[in-house]
All heavy atoms as an XYZ file, in Angstrom:
878
protein
N       0.849     -1.168     -0.005
C      -0.002      0.001     -0.004
C       0.889      1.234     -0.004
O       1.922      1.284      0.652
C      -0.907     -0.015      1.226
C      -1.751      1.237      1.334
S      -2.986      1.189      2.615
C      -4.184      0.129      1.867
N       0.444      2.251     -0.718
C       1.178      3.506     -0.804
C       0.889      4.356      0.434
O      -0.254      4.545      0.810
C       0.730      4.257     -2.061
C       1.367      5.623     -2.310
C       2.852      5.485     -2.544
C       0.715      6.284     -3.487
N       1.960      4.821      1.063
C       1.803      5.720      2.211
C       2.646      6.970      1.955
O       3.776      6.889      1.471
C       2.255      5.088      3.541
O       3.594      4.652      3.427
C       1.367      3.918      3.899
N       2.057      8.134      2.248
C       2.731      9.425      2.035
C       2.609     10.247      3.296
O       1.580     10.198      3.970
C       2.056     10.169      0.866
C       2.068      9.487     -0.499
C       1.222     10.263     -1.481
C       3.485      9.349     -1.004
N       3.657     11.009      3.605
C       3.614     11.912      4.750
C       3.142     13.268      4.283
O       3.734     13.887      3.393
C       4.989     12.013      5.404
C       4.949     12.903      6.666
C       6.196     12.822      7.494
N       6.579     11.470      7.866
C       6.036     10.759      8.850
N       5.052     11.297      9.582
N       6.462      9.552      9.146
N       2.071     13.772      4.879
C       1.580     15.109      4.570
C       2.569     16.131      5.091
O       2.885     16.139      6.274
C       0.186     15.326      5.211
S      -0.447     16.977      4.923
N       3.074     16.997      4.213
C       4.075     17.984      4.651
C       3.479     19.083      5.534
O       4.225     19.842      6.155
C       4.638     18.553      3.349
C       3.538     18.355      2.373
C       2.837     17.096      2.774
N       2.167     19.202      5.580
C       1.537     20.238      6.396
C       1.267     19.779      7.811
O       1.639     20.450      8.766
C       0.234     20.690      5.728
C       0.436     21.319      4.379
C       0.184     20.606      3.222
C       0.928     22.616      4.275
C       0.399     21.183      1.971
C       1.166     23.187      3.026
C       0.896     22.451      1.895
O       1.117     23.013      0.675
N       0.585     18.643      7.962
C       0.226     18.191      9.321
C       1.157     17.087      9.828
O       1.055     16.695     11.001
C      -1.243     17.762      9.374
S      -1.658     16.363      8.325
N       2.022     16.547      8.980
C       3.006     15.562      9.408
C       2.482     14.140      9.534
O       3.237     13.248      9.929
N       1.237     13.888      9.200
C       0.619     12.565      9.350
C       1.127     11.659      8.237
O       1.169     12.050      7.057
C      -0.917     12.673      9.312
C      -1.568     11.316      9.247
C      -1.408     13.447     10.520
N       1.478     10.444      8.587
C       1.816      9.414      7.604
C       0.507      8.719      7.215
O      -0.049      7.964      8.007
C       2.829      8.411      8.181
C       3.372      7.377      7.224
C       4.105      8.047      6.073
C       4.280      6.422      7.957
N       0.001      9.032      6.044
C      -1.328      8.582      5.616
C      -1.215      7.534      4.498
O      -0.385      7.651      3.621
C      -2.130      9.755      5.115
N      -2.061      6.527      4.602
C      -2.105      5.556      3.496
C      -3.038      6.091      2.403
O      -3.758      7.072      2.613
C      -2.488      4.155      3.957
C      -3.888      4.033      4.484
O      -4.799      4.588      3.847
O      -4.086      3.367      5.516
N      -3.011      5.448      1.246
C      -3.720      5.968      0.089
C      -5.222      6.069      0.264
O      -5.872      6.825     -0.461
C      -3.388      5.147     -1.154
C      -3.750      3.693     -1.033
C      -3.152      2.860     -2.157
O      -3.436      3.162     -3.323
O      -2.378      1.939     -1.830
N      -5.788      5.383      1.251
C      -7.239      5.503      1.479
C      -7.614      6.832      2.117
O      -8.790      7.209      2.092
C      -7.759      4.346      2.367
O      -7.108      4.405      3.651
C      -7.503      2.996      1.710
N      -6.632      7.523      2.698
C      -6.872      8.842      3.297
C      -6.548      9.985      2.341
O      -6.696     11.144      2.697
C      -5.991      9.011      4.553
C      -6.296      8.058      5.650
C      -5.395      8.312      6.854
O      -5.245      9.493      7.244
O      -4.826      7.361      7.383
N      -6.086      9.641      1.170
C      -5.613     10.636      0.193
C      -6.423     10.583     -1.087
O      -7.051      9.586     -1.410
C      -4.141     10.374     -0.115
C      -3.199     10.324      1.076
C      -1.846      9.771      0.638
C      -3.047     11.683      1.700
N      -6.367     11.677     -1.841
C      -7.023     11.748     -3.138
C      -5.964     12.162     -4.177
O      -5.292     13.190     -3.989
C      -8.121     12.799     -3.111
C      -8.795     13.039     -4.433
C      -9.826     14.146     -4.341
O     -10.001     14.744     -3.290
O     -10.446     14.399     -5.376
N      -5.780     11.370     -5.255
C      -4.794     11.744     -6.268
C      -5.290     12.922     -7.107
O      -6.483     13.079     -7.340
C      -4.651     10.469     -7.099
C      -5.940      9.760     -6.937
C      -6.446     10.105     -5.556
N      -4.353     13.729     -7.534
C      -4.715     14.925     -8.313
C      -3.976     15.026     -9.617
O      -3.970     16.064    -10.250
N      -3.300     13.955    -10.059
C      -2.610     13.981    -11.341
C      -1.194     14.487    -11.243
O      -0.606     14.592    -10.175
N      -0.637     14.797    -12.398
C       0.750     15.203    -12.521
C       0.976     16.563    -11.843
O       0.177     17.480    -11.954
C       1.103     15.305    -14.004
C       2.536     15.604    -14.279
C       2.860     15.617    -15.769
O       1.976     15.369    -16.583
O       4.025     15.912    -16.085
N       2.088     16.681    -11.153
C       2.465     17.935    -10.486
C       3.216     18.853    -11.442
O       3.761     18.411    -12.457
C       3.318     17.622     -9.263
N       3.258     20.114    -11.091
C       4.061     21.137    -11.787
C       3.628     21.376    -13.225
O       4.449     21.706    -14.073
C       5.557     20.810    -11.727
C       6.057     20.576    -10.353
N       6.125     21.585     -9.422
C       6.475     19.459     -9.718
C       6.574     21.102     -8.289
N       6.792     19.815     -8.439
N       2.366     21.200    -13.552
C       1.850     21.508    -14.874
C       1.502     22.985    -14.885
O       0.718     23.438    -14.058
C       0.614     20.653    -15.204
C       0.019     21.038    -16.545
C       0.977     19.180    -15.198
N       2.089     23.725    -15.816
C       1.857     25.167    -15.865
C       0.626     25.482    -16.705
O       0.473     24.976    -17.828
C       3.071     25.860    -16.455
C       4.234     25.822    -15.500
C       5.330     26.773    -15.928
N       6.444     26.670    -15.014
C       7.529     25.947    -15.246
N       7.647     25.270    -16.342
N       8.492     25.912    -14.344
N      -0.237     26.313    -16.155
C      -1.447     26.721    -16.867
C      -1.079     27.549    -18.106
O      -0.163     28.362    -18.069
C      -2.292     27.579    -15.926
C      -3.639     27.939    -16.485
C      -4.413     28.708    -15.472
N      -4.669     27.855    -14.320
C      -5.796     27.805    -13.682
N      -6.786     28.589    -14.036
N      -5.954     26.993    -12.661
N      -1.793     27.316    -19.177
C      -1.562     28.043    -20.425
C      -2.230     29.403    -20.389
O      -3.254     29.585    -19.738
C      -2.076     27.247    -21.627
C      -1.340     25.944    -21.862
C       0.111     26.207    -22.192
C       0.856     24.904    -22.420
N       2.253     25.112    -22.653
N      -1.665     30.353    -21.120
C      -2.231     31.687    -21.194
C      -3.566     31.628    -21.960
O      -3.814     30.736    -22.772
C      -1.272     32.626    -21.923
N      -4.414     32.609    -21.703
C      -5.740     32.611    -22.325
C      -5.675     32.805    -23.845
O      -6.618     32.444    -24.550
C      -6.607     33.708    -21.716
O      -5.985     34.979    -21.908
N      -4.583     33.321    -24.351
C      -4.475     33.530    -25.809
C      -3.749     32.407    -26.529
O      -3.392     32.547    -27.691
C      -3.795     34.877    -26.091
C      -2.356     34.922    -25.553
O      -1.991     34.062    -24.731
O      -1.616     35.839    -25.961
N      -3.559     31.267    -25.898
C      -2.873     30.146    -26.552
C      -3.819     29.511    -27.562
O      -5.033     29.665    -27.523
C      -2.395     29.115    -25.555
S      -3.689     28.149    -24.784
N      -3.264     28.769    -28.510
C      -4.044     28.139    -29.556
C      -4.806     26.927    -29.033
O      -4.570     26.433    -27.931
N      -5.721     26.424    -29.866
C      -6.529     25.283    -29.478
C      -5.677     24.034    -29.190
O      -5.941     23.306    -28.263
C      -7.553     24.955    -30.568
C      -8.664     25.973    -30.676
O      -8.816     26.776    -29.727
O      -9.369     25.978    -31.701
N      -4.663     23.825    -30.008
C      -3.804     22.662    -29.820
C      -3.054     22.725    -28.502
O      -2.936     21.713    -27.788
N      -2.533     23.893    -28.172
C      -1.825     24.066    -26.894
C      -2.755     23.860    -25.693
O      -2.393     23.224    -24.728
C      -1.235     25.465    -26.800
C       0.080     25.661    -27.488
C       0.611     27.043    -27.217
O       0.041     28.019    -27.765
O       1.567     27.163    -26.440
N      -3.964     24.390    -25.806
C      -4.917     24.276    -24.704
C      -5.382     22.819    -24.550
O      -5.515     22.308    -23.436
C      -6.111     25.200    -24.903
C      -6.932     25.343    -23.662
C      -6.405     25.950    -22.532
C      -8.219     24.855    -23.615
C      -7.160     26.093    -21.370
C      -8.989     24.984    -22.461
C      -8.443     25.601    -21.339
N      -5.571     22.138    -25.677
C      -5.939     20.717    -25.614
C      -4.835     19.911    -24.934
O      -5.112     19.050    -24.082
C      -6.194     20.176    -27.010
C      -6.495     18.700    -27.057
C      -6.550     18.137    -28.434
O      -5.940     18.689    -29.361
O      -7.212     17.089    -28.600
N      -3.592     20.178    -25.293
C      -2.470     19.470    -24.690
C      -2.393     19.752    -23.187
O      -2.148     18.852    -22.389
C      -1.168     19.884    -25.365
N      -2.645     21.008    -22.789
C      -2.651     21.366    -21.355
C      -3.715     20.600    -20.607
O      -3.477     20.098    -19.496
C      -2.868     22.879    -21.213
C      -3.287     23.273    -19.821
C      -2.401     23.228    -18.768
C      -4.589     23.682    -19.575
C      -2.790     23.576    -17.485
C      -4.991     24.031    -18.285
C      -4.073     23.973    -17.241
O      -4.477     24.315    -15.982
N      -4.901     20.466    -21.189
C      -6.011     19.800    -20.505
C      -5.853     18.286    -20.438
O      -6.183     17.659    -19.444
C      -7.337     20.126    -21.200
C      -7.885     21.527    -21.010
C      -9.147     21.688    -21.825
C      -8.146     21.829    -19.557
N      -5.385     17.679    -21.541
C      -5.483     16.224    -21.667
C      -4.196     15.444    -21.712
O      -4.180     14.265    -21.390
C      -6.328     15.865    -22.896
C      -7.690     16.448    -22.872
C      -8.056     17.448    -23.750
C      -8.629     16.018    -21.953
C      -9.326     18.000    -23.736
C      -9.902     16.559    -21.906
C     -10.263     17.557    -22.824
N      -3.103     16.063    -22.138
C      -1.851     15.292    -22.307
C      -0.998     15.391    -21.057
O      -0.546     16.472    -20.692
C      -1.076     15.790    -23.532
C      -1.839     15.690    -24.850
C      -0.948     16.199    -25.977
C      -2.293     14.273    -25.116
N      -0.783     14.279    -20.420
C       0.018     14.220    -19.195
C       1.056     13.115    -19.319
O       0.882     12.150    -20.043
C      -0.858     13.935    -17.968
C      -1.869     15.012    -17.679
C      -1.153     16.252    -17.110
N      -2.093     17.240    -16.712
C      -2.360     18.326    -17.415
N      -1.749     18.544    -18.553
N      -3.216     19.228    -16.992
N       2.124     13.294    -18.585
C       3.150     12.259    -18.507
C       2.583     11.076    -17.710
O       1.807     11.269    -16.777
C       4.392     12.789    -17.789
C       5.195     13.760    -18.603
C       5.900     13.091    -19.753
O       6.497     12.016    -19.566
O       5.825     13.640    -20.850
N       2.955      9.895    -18.060
C       2.610      8.706    -17.324
C       3.833      7.799    -17.348
O       3.807      6.717    -17.931
C       1.393      8.035    -17.942
C       0.859      6.923    -17.052
O       1.184      6.849    -15.880
N       0.021      6.081    -17.618
N       4.921      8.270    -16.727
C       6.186      7.554    -16.860
C       6.243      6.257    -16.040
O       5.527      6.098    -15.060
C       7.210      8.545    -16.340
C       6.439      9.281    -15.300
C       5.049      9.406    -15.838
N       7.093      5.417    -16.481
C       7.431      4.235    -15.724
C       8.694      4.605    -14.954
O       9.759      4.796    -15.545
C       7.684      3.081    -16.699
C       7.980      1.778    -16.063
C       8.103      0.708    -17.169
N       8.691     -0.469    -16.612
C       7.993     -1.442    -16.037
N       6.696     -1.370    -16.013
N       8.601     -2.498    -15.555
N       8.561      4.803    -13.662
C       9.709      5.231    -12.869
C       9.375      6.456    -12.061
O       8.270      6.621    -11.563
N      10.336      7.382    -11.970
C      10.181      8.582    -11.143
C       9.077      9.472    -11.711
O       9.020      9.746    -12.919
C      11.506      9.383    -11.073
C      11.345     10.648    -10.272
C      12.601      8.516    -10.461
N       8.190      9.922    -10.809
C       7.045     10.736    -11.222
C       6.730     11.698    -10.071
O       6.836     11.359     -8.914
C       5.859      9.845    -11.525
C       4.708     10.534    -12.164
N       4.828     11.315    -13.276
C       3.385     10.545    -11.855
C       3.642     11.786    -13.610
N       2.744     11.328    -12.759
N       6.297     12.906    -10.437
C       5.882     13.916     -9.482
C       4.372     14.077     -9.581
O       3.836     14.343    -10.655
C       6.599     15.229     -9.766
C       8.079     15.133     -9.644
C       8.857     14.797    -10.735
C       8.693     15.311     -8.420
C      10.233     14.663    -10.625
C      10.074     15.172     -8.286
C      10.851     14.854     -9.391
N       3.681     13.907     -8.455
C       2.229     13.881     -8.443
C       1.664     14.848     -7.412
O       2.294     15.183     -6.440
C       1.722     12.482     -8.088
C       2.236     11.407     -8.991
C       1.969     10.037     -8.445
O       2.053      9.820     -7.214
O       1.661      9.163     -9.257
N       0.392     15.232     -7.637
C      -0.376     16.022     -6.669
C      -1.243     15.086     -5.852
O      -1.845     14.171     -6.403
C      -1.275     17.027     -7.396
C      -0.539     18.109     -8.128
C      -1.458     18.962     -8.977
N      -2.796     19.154     -8.449
C      -3.199     20.245     -7.823
N      -2.375     21.240     -7.636
N      -4.436     20.339     -7.373
N      -1.329     15.332     -4.562
C      -2.184     14.547     -3.682
C      -2.880     15.503     -2.711
O      -2.342     16.542     -2.372
C      -1.368     13.539     -2.869
C      -0.853     12.418     -3.697
C       0.325     12.385     -4.413
C      -1.484     11.164     -3.936
N       0.451     11.183     -5.060
C      -0.655     10.415     -4.779
C      -2.677     10.592     -3.507
C      -0.966      9.134     -5.218
C      -3.019      9.325     -3.932
C      -2.156      8.606     -4.777
N      -4.059     15.103     -2.263
C      -4.791     15.893     -1.277
C      -5.057     15.023     -0.054
O      -5.522     13.886     -0.171
C      -6.129     16.353     -1.859
C      -6.899     17.247     -0.927
C      -8.085     17.891     -1.651
N      -8.994     18.432     -0.673
C     -10.181     17.908     -0.360
N     -10.600     16.811     -0.963
N     -10.925     18.450      0.558
N      -4.758     15.556      1.119
C      -4.974     14.832      2.370
C      -6.441     14.975      2.768
O      -6.806     15.759      3.643
C      -4.027     15.378      3.440
C      -3.965     14.515      4.652
N      -3.308     14.911      5.789
C      -4.485     13.307      4.914
C      -3.426     13.961      6.694
N      -4.140     12.977      6.212
N      -7.290     14.215      2.120
C      -8.751     14.344      2.271
C      -9.216     14.091      3.699
O      -9.995     14.870      4.247
C      -9.466     13.365      1.303
C     -10.972     13.420      1.520
C      -9.145     13.703     -0.124
N      -8.780     13.005      4.301
C      -9.227     12.641      5.655
C      -8.287     13.173      6.718
O      -8.073     12.563      7.750
C      -9.374     11.121      5.791
C     -10.478     10.587      4.927
O     -11.348     11.319      4.513
N     -10.431      9.312      4.638
N      -7.733     14.340      6.455
C      -6.823     14.959      7.408
C      -6.994     16.470      7.302
O      -8.101     17.001      7.423
N      -5.915     17.167      6.988
C      -5.934     18.637      6.954
C      -6.615     19.161      5.684
O      -6.956     20.349      5.632
C      -4.530     19.193      7.051
S      -3.450     18.733      5.677
N      -6.818     18.333      4.671
C      -7.505     18.735      3.451
C      -6.658     19.503      2.451
O      -7.161     19.933      1.421
N      -5.362     19.659      2.715
C      -4.508     20.447      1.832
C      -3.889     19.611      0.720
O      -3.671     18.410      0.866
C      -3.408     21.111      2.648
C      -3.949     22.127      3.618
C      -2.849     22.837      4.335
C      -3.429     23.883      5.269
N      -2.409     24.623      5.948
N      -3.595     20.281     -0.397
C      -2.898     19.667     -1.522
C      -1.397     19.706     -1.287
O      -0.885     20.672     -0.752
C      -3.207     20.401     -2.815
C      -4.578     20.160     -3.341
C      -5.679     20.929     -3.136
C      -4.992     19.056     -4.148
N      -6.767     20.355     -3.778
C      -6.365     19.220     -4.419
C      -4.341     17.952     -4.691
C      -7.099     18.320     -5.178
C      -5.071     17.056     -5.443
C      -6.423     17.236     -5.691
N      -0.711     18.654     -1.716
C       0.747     18.605     -1.649
C       1.280     17.812     -2.831
O       0.514     17.174     -3.568
C       1.231     18.054     -0.309
C       0.847     16.611     -0.054
C       1.695     15.569     -0.416
C      -0.355     16.306      0.572
C       1.351     14.253     -0.140
C      -0.701     14.999      0.830
C       0.139     13.975      0.471
N       2.584     17.842     -3.008
C       3.220     17.092     -4.086
C       4.017     15.934     -3.497
O       4.543     16.018     -2.390
C       4.168     17.989     -4.885
C       3.466     19.029     -5.681
N       4.117     20.074     -6.248
C       2.158     19.203     -6.007
C       3.282     20.842     -6.889
N       2.057     20.341     -6.740
N       4.121     14.865     -4.278
C       4.904     13.697     -3.877
C       5.784     13.277     -5.030
O       5.362     13.308     -6.200
C       3.986     12.551     -3.465
N       7.002     12.880     -4.719
C       7.915     12.311     -5.722
C       8.012     10.837     -5.395
O       8.340     10.478     -4.254
C       9.285     12.974     -5.620
N       7.677      9.988     -6.373
C       7.706      8.553     -6.125
C       8.026      7.791     -7.399
O       7.982      8.332     -8.482
C       6.397      8.071     -5.523
C       5.239      8.064     -6.490
C       3.966      7.528     -5.844
N       2.904      7.393     -6.797
C       2.570      6.272     -7.416
N       3.249      5.157     -7.156
N       1.575      6.232     -8.266
N       8.313      6.526     -7.237
C       8.557      5.618     -8.350
C       7.269      4.879     -8.638
O       6.729      4.211     -7.758
C       9.693      4.660     -8.008
C      10.164      3.865     -9.193
O       9.328      3.178     -9.820
O      11.347      3.924     -9.514
N       6.771      4.964     -9.850
C       5.507      4.334    -10.193
C       5.600      2.827    -10.326
O       4.581      2.150    -10.309
C       4.932      4.899    -11.507
O       5.875      4.652    -12.568
C       4.653      6.392    -11.397
N       6.799      2.292    -10.420
C       6.960      0.846    -10.540
C       7.073      0.194     -9.171
O       6.396     -0.768     -8.868
C       8.224      0.502    -11.386
C       8.431     -0.992    -11.460
C       8.077      1.070    -12.778
N       7.924      0.758     -8.310
C       8.211      0.145     -6.996
C       7.387      0.754     -5.870
O       7.401      0.217     -4.749
C       9.687      0.297     -6.644
O       9.975      1.700     -6.489
C      10.574     -0.297     -7.729
N       6.727      1.875     -6.117
C       5.983      2.652     -5.111
C       6.901      3.273     -4.054
O       6.449      3.782     -3.039
C       4.896      1.837     -4.414
C       3.761      1.317     -5.291
C       2.721      0.587     -4.438
C       3.116      2.430     -6.078
N       8.197      3.293     -4.328
C       9.154      3.947     -3.409
C       8.875      5.430     -3.426
O       8.772      6.073     -4.474
C      10.578      3.675     -3.875
C      11.619      4.368     -3.029
C      13.020      4.124     -3.531
O      13.219      3.564     -4.620
O      13.961      4.531     -2.802
N       8.739      6.032     -2.235
C       8.493      7.461     -2.099
C       9.794      8.156     -1.791
O      10.490      7.800     -0.848
C       7.448      7.706     -0.999
C       7.236      9.192     -0.793
C       6.124      7.011     -1.308
N      10.126      9.173     -2.577
C      11.361      9.942     -2.385
C      11.138     11.124     -1.474
O      12.081     11.660     -0.910
C      11.912     10.391     -3.734
C      12.180      9.274     -4.686
C      11.405      9.098     -5.804
C      13.204      8.371     -4.445
C      11.645      8.058     -6.682
C      13.460      7.322     -5.313
C      12.672      7.169     -6.446
N       9.891     11.560     -1.348
C       9.587     12.657     -0.462
C       8.300     13.370     -0.863
O       7.778     13.167     -1.958
N       7.805     14.192      0.054
C       6.640     15.015     -0.214
C       6.977     16.446      0.140
O       7.888     16.698      0.939
C       5.408     14.557      0.628
O       5.749     14.630      2.017
C       5.002     13.141      0.279
N       6.257     17.403     -0.454
C       6.531     18.820     -0.222
C       5.298     19.643     -0.553
O       4.391     19.164     -1.248
C       7.759     19.257     -1.038
C       7.709     18.928     -2.523
C       7.327     19.881     -3.444
C       8.010     17.658     -2.977
C       7.266     19.595     -4.793
C       7.945     17.341     -4.323
C       7.582     18.308     -5.235
O       7.520     18.017     -6.574
N       5.221     20.869     -0.054
C       4.034     21.707     -0.270
C       3.756     21.944     -1.756
O       4.680     21.996     -2.572
C       4.401     23.017      0.426
C       5.390     22.639      1.463
C       6.189     21.520      0.841
N       2.502     22.100     -2.077
C       2.083     22.289     -3.461
C       2.475     23.671     -4.008
O       2.494     23.860     -5.217
C       0.592     22.090     -3.596
N       2.750     24.607     -3.143
C       3.049     25.971     -3.599
C       4.518     26.150     -3.981
O       5.137     27.163     -3.677
C       2.677     26.996     -2.505
C       1.217     27.074     -2.232
C       0.693     25.925     -1.380
O       1.444     25.229     -0.736
N      -0.609     25.713     -1.423
N       5.094     25.178     -4.662
C       6.485     25.265     -5.113
C       6.518     25.084     -6.619
O       5.662     24.429     -7.204
C       7.357     24.183     -4.458
O       6.844     22.910     -4.814
C       7.410     24.316     -2.964
N       7.499     25.707     -7.261
C       7.603     25.615     -8.701
C       8.328     24.376     -9.170
O       8.265     24.012    -10.328
C       8.305     26.869     -9.241
C       7.473     28.096     -9.012
C       7.776     29.177    -10.043
O       8.475     28.878    -11.017
O       7.318     30.286     -9.814
N       9.025     23.730     -8.266
C       9.757     22.506     -8.608
C      10.097     21.766     -7.343
O       9.939     22.278     -6.234
N      10.537     20.543     -7.479
C      10.896     19.752     -6.287
C      12.065     20.371     -5.528
O      12.985     20.911     -6.133
C      11.315     18.393     -6.877
C      10.758     18.372     -8.240
C      10.680     19.780     -8.705
N      12.052     20.277     -4.194
C      13.149     20.800     -3.396
C      14.446     20.044     -3.683
O      14.429     18.875     -4.088
C      12.689     20.545     -1.954
C      11.220     20.330     -2.025
C      10.942     19.778     -3.386
N      15.550     20.729     -3.445
C      16.863     20.153     -3.705
C      17.122     18.834     -3.002
O      17.689     17.900     -3.573
N      16.677     18.706     -1.735
C      16.939     17.463     -0.998
C      16.213     16.274     -1.625
O      16.714     15.151     -1.606
C      16.597     17.600      0.481
C      15.181     17.943      0.808
C      14.913     19.418      0.916
O      15.788     20.235      0.567
O      13.796     19.779      1.348
N      15.035     16.495     -2.196
C      14.319     15.406     -2.868
C      15.030     15.053     -4.161
O      15.175     13.861     -4.480
C      12.843     15.775     -3.103
C      12.110     15.796     -1.765
C      12.196     14.803     -4.082
C      10.659     16.156     -1.833
N      15.506     16.042     -4.896
C      16.239     15.772     -6.137
C      17.546     15.015     -5.829
O      17.918     14.107     -6.585
C      16.555     17.085     -6.866
C      15.303     17.817     -7.304
S      14.265     16.847     -8.413
C      15.175     17.021     -9.895
N      18.203     15.350     -4.724
C      19.415     14.628     -4.343
C      19.105     13.180     -3.975
O      19.859     12.269     -4.313
C      20.095     15.336     -3.158
C      20.727     16.655     -3.537
C      21.228     17.428     -2.325
O      21.263     16.846     -1.225
O      21.567     18.611     -2.513
N      17.993     12.963     -3.280
C      17.591     11.611     -2.910
C      17.316     10.779     -4.170
O      17.741      9.633     -4.263
C      16.321     11.647     -2.028
O      16.612     12.408     -0.847
C      15.859     10.255     -1.650
N      16.607     11.367     -5.116
C      16.320     10.648     -6.358
C      17.597     10.341     -7.079
O      17.820      9.209     -7.558
C      15.357     11.484     -7.254
C      14.000     11.632     -6.585
C      15.225     10.810     -8.631
C      13.084     12.629     -7.290
N      18.517     11.325     -7.197
C      19.785     11.120     -7.867
C      20.616     10.004     -7.232
O      21.286      9.233     -7.927
N      20.573      9.919     -5.903
C      21.347      8.891     -5.201
C      20.743      7.514     -5.418
O      21.481      6.519     -5.518
C      21.400      9.211     -3.707
N      19.436      7.428     -5.481
C      18.771      6.124     -5.613
C      18.559      5.701     -7.061
O      18.318      4.522     -7.331
C      17.433      6.147     -4.884
C      17.590      6.321     -3.387
C      16.262      6.243     -2.725
N      16.373      6.611     -1.307
C      15.345      6.872     -0.528
N      14.104      6.792     -1.025
N      15.530      7.195      0.727
N      18.575      6.671     -7.972
C      18.385      6.383     -9.407
C      19.478      7.075    -10.217
O      19.222      8.070    -10.883
C      17.013      6.879     -9.893
C      15.807      6.297     -9.198
C      15.644      4.815     -9.557
N      14.434      4.252     -8.976
C      14.334      3.815     -7.737
N      15.370      3.883     -6.922
N      13.212      3.287     -7.291
N      20.693      6.545    -10.175
C      21.799      7.197    -10.927
C      21.434      7.267    -12.411
O      20.870      6.333    -12.986
C      22.967      6.230    -10.717
C      22.639      5.468     -9.466
C      21.149      5.373     -9.449
N      21.717      8.393    -13.002
C      21.444      8.572    -14.413
C      20.084      9.192    -14.695
O      19.821      9.627    -15.812
N      19.206      9.249    -13.693
C      17.902      9.873    -13.918
C      18.073     11.361    -14.075
O      18.887     11.983    -13.418
C      16.980      9.589    -12.726
C      15.642     10.248    -12.892
C      14.573      9.774    -13.573
C      15.232     11.511    -12.367
N      13.542     10.659    -13.528
C      13.910     11.739    -12.775
C      15.851     12.467    -11.573
C      13.196     12.872    -12.454
C      15.140     13.606    -11.233
C      13.839     13.795    -11.666
N      17.298     11.954    -15.005
C      17.392     13.380    -15.262
C      16.038     14.050    -15.137
O      15.040     13.507    -15.549
C      17.994     13.645    -16.627
C      19.415     13.188    -16.688
C      20.097     13.416    -17.998
N      19.509     14.463    -18.791
C      19.919     14.803    -19.971
N      20.930     14.161    -20.500
N      19.343     15.762    -20.650
N      16.039     15.244    -14.569
C      14.836     16.047    -14.392
C      14.347     16.553    -15.757
O      15.132     17.023    -16.571
C      15.177     17.215    -13.465
C      14.212     18.358    -13.445
C      14.400     19.570    -14.051
C      12.971     18.435    -12.755
N      13.315     20.376    -13.760
C      12.435     19.697    -13.002
C      12.249     17.531    -11.987
C      11.218     20.100    -12.473
C      11.049     17.944    -11.475
C      10.525     19.221    -11.713
N      13.073     16.448    -15.969
C      12.447     16.968    -17.163
C      11.680     18.222    -16.779
O      10.826     18.181    -15.924
C      11.462     15.949    -17.761
C      10.739     16.484    -18.971
C       9.632     15.572    -19.410
N       8.533     15.487    -18.483
C       7.537     16.356    -18.382
N       7.517     17.433    -19.164
N       6.574     16.200    -17.502
N      12.024     19.341    -17.389
C      11.321     20.596    -17.092
C       9.872     20.463    -17.538
O       9.580     19.924    -18.600
C      11.961     21.775    -17.838
C      13.251     22.212    -17.215
C      13.080     22.806    -15.832
O      12.040     23.452    -15.580
O      13.990     22.654    -15.033
N       8.951     20.923    -16.718
C       7.524     20.865    -17.014
C       7.147     22.077    -17.847
O       7.713     23.144    -17.679
C       6.710     20.785    -15.733
C       6.930     19.521    -14.985
C       7.910     19.423    -14.008
C       6.194     18.382    -15.281
C       8.149     18.259    -13.337
C       6.407     17.214    -14.601
C       7.385     17.143    -13.628
N       6.173     21.908    -18.675
C       5.703     23.030    -19.517
C       4.221     23.187    -19.424
O       3.528     22.397    -18.863
C       6.103     22.812    -20.948
O       5.590     21.596    -21.441
C-alpha cells in the first residue's frame, strides 16, 4: 500500500486517506494560446514508468494539496513537499539522484 507523509500536518497517511490529483508542476496556459496548446494542457500528461511527481490531497486529514515524488513501478516514495512550489526541493532531487543514478529532471511546460 502507498503511504505518504503530509508535509503540512506531518501525518503518515495511506492511500485510502488521500485523493490523487494527477501530474504535479503543470503550468497553466495563457488565455491567448491556440486550441492545440490548450488541448495538450487539458489532456496530455506524462505517465512515466519510474520517477514521477504527483499532486495529492490529504482528504481525511488537513484537506490540503501537496506534491509527492515517487517511483511508479516500485511505489518507493522519495519525499513530499508543499504544493506551492515551482519545482521539487533540492533534497528530494538529491535523494532521487542517489537512488536512481542517471535519472534526469524533465522541465515541465
